[in-house]
C-alpha positions, 0 to 999 in steps of 0.5 A: 733326505740326508743327501739333499741336506748335505748338498744344501749345506755345502751350497750354503757354505759355498755362498758364505765363502765365495772368496775362498777356493773350495776343493771338492775334497773339502766339501766332501769331507764336510759332508762325510762323503767320498769326493767322487760320491759327493760330486755325483750327488751335487751334480744330480741335485744342481745340474753342475759340478761344485766348481761350476756352481761356485762360479755361478754363485760368484758371478751372481754376487758380482752382479749384485755388487755391481748394481748395489755398491760403488766398489771398484771392479778390483774390489769386487773381484777380490771380494768374490775370490779373484786375485786377478781383476783382469781374469775376473773381468774376462770371466764376467764378460763370458758369463754376462756378455758385458764387461763389469764396467758396462754392466754397471 
């Protein structure tokens, strides 16, 4: 179905651009849909908003990078779109229950 494909394409795009903020309006424009309709479709198909989904993708990528690389927490934060490593650390701890250093 066309709407499923459009949401899937936006998820791929989000995954490939974790370091960039992606306004719903941009994603909706790429899918040739209104922002409200796009958000509704996205939530129906994924169970969360595009913003929350991006957060989940970022946190999962952070977990991978912490497990598989020697990058610093600051480098990982920047790689997934957080300018402030302290904000990233707080977000990660809220998500995972551990600070990034403790997770590693």
